[in-house]
C-alpha positions as CSV (number, residue, x, y, z in Angstrom):
1,M,124.1,102.1,113.1
2,T,124.8,105.7,112.1
3,N,123.0,107.7,110.2
4,S,124.5,107.9,107.0
5,R,124.1,104.4,106.9
6,I,120.8,103.7,107.6
7,A,120.1,106.7,104.5
8,T,122.4,105.0,102.0
9,I,120.5,102.1,102.6
10,A,117.1,103.9,102.3
11,V,118.4,105.3,99.3
12,L,119.6,102.0,97.3
13,A,116.3,100.4,98.7
14,A,114.2,103.1,96.6
15,A,116.6,103.0,93.5
16,L,115.7,99.1,93.7
17,M,111.7,99.9,94.3
18,S,112.2,102.5,91.4
19,A,113.9,100.0,89.0
20,A,110.8,97.3,89.6
21,C,108.4,99.7,89.0
22,A,109.7,100.6,86.0
23,N,109.8,97.1,84.6
24,T,106.4,96.8,85.7
25,I,105.0,99.4,83.5
26,R,106.8,98.5,80.8
27,G,105.0,95.4,80.8
28,V,101.8,96.8,81.4
29,G,102.8,98.6,78.2
30,A,103.5,95.7,75.9
31,D,100.8,93.5,77.4
32,T,98.3,96.7,76.3
33,A,99.9,96.8,73.0
34,N,99.5,92.9,72.5
35,T,95.8,93.2,73.4
36,V,95.1,96.2,71.1
37,N,96.6,93.8,68.1
38,A,94.9,90.8,68.8
39,T,91.5,93.0,69.1
40,Q,92.5,94.6,65.9
41,S,93.0,91.3,64.3
42,A,90.0,89.8,65.6
43,G,88.1,92.4,64.2
44,K,89.6,91.9,60.9
45,N,88.7,88.3,61.1
46,V,85.1,89.1,61.4
47,S,84.9,91.8,58.9
48,R,86.0,89.1,56.5
49,A,83.6,85.9,57.4
50,A,80.8,88.6,57.4
51,Q,81.7,89.2,53.6
């Protein structure tokens, strides 16, 4: 293999890994938002039940 072919493969692999990381980070953000919403909802339910 020539150096240019190895470099091309390395760049493509890095691009694929970057895309995978972006999807994972978006997923973590969505999960965190859902957790916050669920916690707020549970707090409101407890507050209503205590009245």
